C-alpha positions, 0 to 999 in steps of 0.5 A: 075936663070937656063936656063930651068926656063927662058926658061920657064918664057920666054914661059909664057911672050910670051904665055900671049901675043899671047892668049891676042891678040887672044882675041883681034881678037876674040872680046875682047876689046883691053883695056882688053887685055892690061893687058895680053900683059903687064904682058907678056912683064914684065915677057920677060923683067925681063929676059933680064934685068937679062941676061944683069945684070949677063954678065956685072958682068962677 
């Protein structure tokens, strides 16, 4: 996976978490924002795991 694509996916994950937390602070219920937090964390986690596997195989 190319570096710009990895950076984009990480940015997308961070944005998802930030907007979910923003919704919580603006009055939404936490359970409604949990979906955005989980999606953002899983995007970031997938990139981290992928990088770890690539470094391990080299």
